Residue, then its C-alpha position, 0 to 999 in steps of 0.5 A: m526466498r522460497i518462491g511458488i510459480v503459477n503459470d499455465m504456459p510450460m515455456a514461461l514456467q521453465f524460463l521463470r524457474r531458470i531465472l531464479a536458479d541463475a540468480g542463485i539466492h532463491e528456491v522454487a518451492w513448487e509450481a502450479r498450472d492454474g489458480a486452483e492448483a496454486v490455492r491448494r499448493c499454498a495451503a499445503d506449503k506456504p512459500d515466501l512469495i508467489l509469482m502469479d500469472l493472470v490469465m489461466p484456465v480453471m481459475d485466473g490469477v485474480e481469484a487465486t490471489r483473493r483465495i490465497m489472501q483469505e486462506s493462506p496469506c503470503a506475498v503475491l507478485v503478478v507476472t503477466a505477459s502484458v500489463s497494458g493488455n490485462q490492466s483491468l485484471a491487474f488492477n483487480a489483482i492488486t485490489a485482491g491483495a497482490l503487491d505489484v504487477i510486472r511483465t513476464p521476462n522474455a527470452g531473447v536471441n543469443g541467450s539474452s533476456d528482457g526484463v529479468g533484472s527488473m523482476l529480480r529487483k522487484i523480488k528483492a524489494i518484496e523480500t525486504l517487505v516480508g523479511p526482517a526490516a532493514k535498518r535505516p540510518a539514524r536521523p538527527t533529532r529535530r526540534l519541532v517548531e509549532p507555527a502559529g494558527s490552525n489549519g483544520i483537521i487532516i486524516g492520513i491513511g496508510a495501507s498496503t496488501g489488501g489496502p484498496a478494499a480496506v480504504v473503501d470500507v473506511l471511507t464509505p461511512l464518512p459523510e459528505d460534509l466531513s470537515a477533515a481533509i484526507v490523504v491516502v498512501l497506498h503501496v500501489d505502482v504509478q500505473f494503477a494509481s489513477g484507476m484506483a482513484e477512479w474506482m474509489n471515487a465511484l464507491v465512496p461518498l467523498p470525492v477521491r482523486i490523485a494528489e497533484e504536485g503542489e496542491r493543498p489538502a482540502p476538507g471533504t476531499v480524499l487525495l491518493a498518492a499517485t507516483n512511485d516517489h514519496l508524498v510529503m507535506t511541505r512547510d507551506l502546507n502543500l503536497h510534494y513528491t520526492e525521491e528522498p529518502r531513497d533508502y526506503h523500500y516502501r514507495p510511496s511510504a506512509d512513514t514519510f508522509f506521517e513524519s512530514l505531517v508531524r513537522h509541518w501540519r498546524g492543526e489537528a490530525v488523525g493517523v490510520l494504519l491499515t492492512g499490509m505487509g512489512k512495518d511501513g507507517a508504524k514509526g510515523l504513526k508513533e510520532m503522530h501519537q507522541k505529538g498528541w494526535h489521535t492514532i488508529a491501527q486495524d486489528e488482526e482479525s479484520s486485516v488481510v495481512y497483519g503486518m503494518p498495523k501489528a508493527a504499530a500496535e507493538i510499539g505503542a503507536a496506536l491509541e486505538v486498535l479497531p476492526l475495519g468496520r469501526i474505523g470509519a465511525a471513529l473518524v467521524r467522531q474525531a472530525g465531527r459532522r460540522t459543515v465543511p470549513k471555508e477554504d481560508e480556514f485551511d490557509s496559512 
């Protein structure tokens, strides 16, 4: 990949450049010493990936990421000296559209280094997102068995780059007496999931919290996938975190969650796929559509990155392709403004 490096520390720039050169598979497209310079360079020569520092003069990494996503969208990996020490800025960078945040590798004694392998693995994962989708092994066809009984309405939402703000825009119009349960799958690292849920909870009318292992989605509540494992629904209609499938580069995967709904959910469902790089969620959304459920993809104009929803639209997975500002109202129409069902209506 062609990679831009943004860092105001000469030693850090040199070390990051050396890491990429030693790997032998990437090219440094350009370097920038602050966020403003990065915005200008990206507009003139958009790379495949930007390694973005957080704390810099003139313009920090959060504002630079926001501007790049608005003007010249490309993949951004935040590389900062201290993730824990800059957690607020790191969270804001993800909200602005960064794919992930990692600690800057350190040069050790005797030529050793700390964190290099982790950074290169992260770059490899991002390369999978922005490049051609890797082929997945074929799965045996399963015959879906419809269990008896109804379990209300569930809304599944998948998103990635630019997703946190998009999800808030979708959830904001929903009434407090919404009769549907909502589960959100974002490509957010586990270290930011709790903060993301708290941030959303302060902005939307429905309660938002992280999904706990073994709990059952409840009407009028938003649950957010909270680990680097996949979130799935099990046969008993509870939520479960699993490492499988291990070959998916998207973690947690919207495809995996949507497909588990198709296998196990007994009532009605609505699938929504929002802004994001790659193709995660498109295949699962199509399975939901084929089951007869309502499916929605965000349109190109309102997407920060028109990757995931585009993939869904191209394979006919979306019954509706809507601008972000109309998706919330569409969900209200699907779920209705009925009084929240009694808890036993969501029981088996």
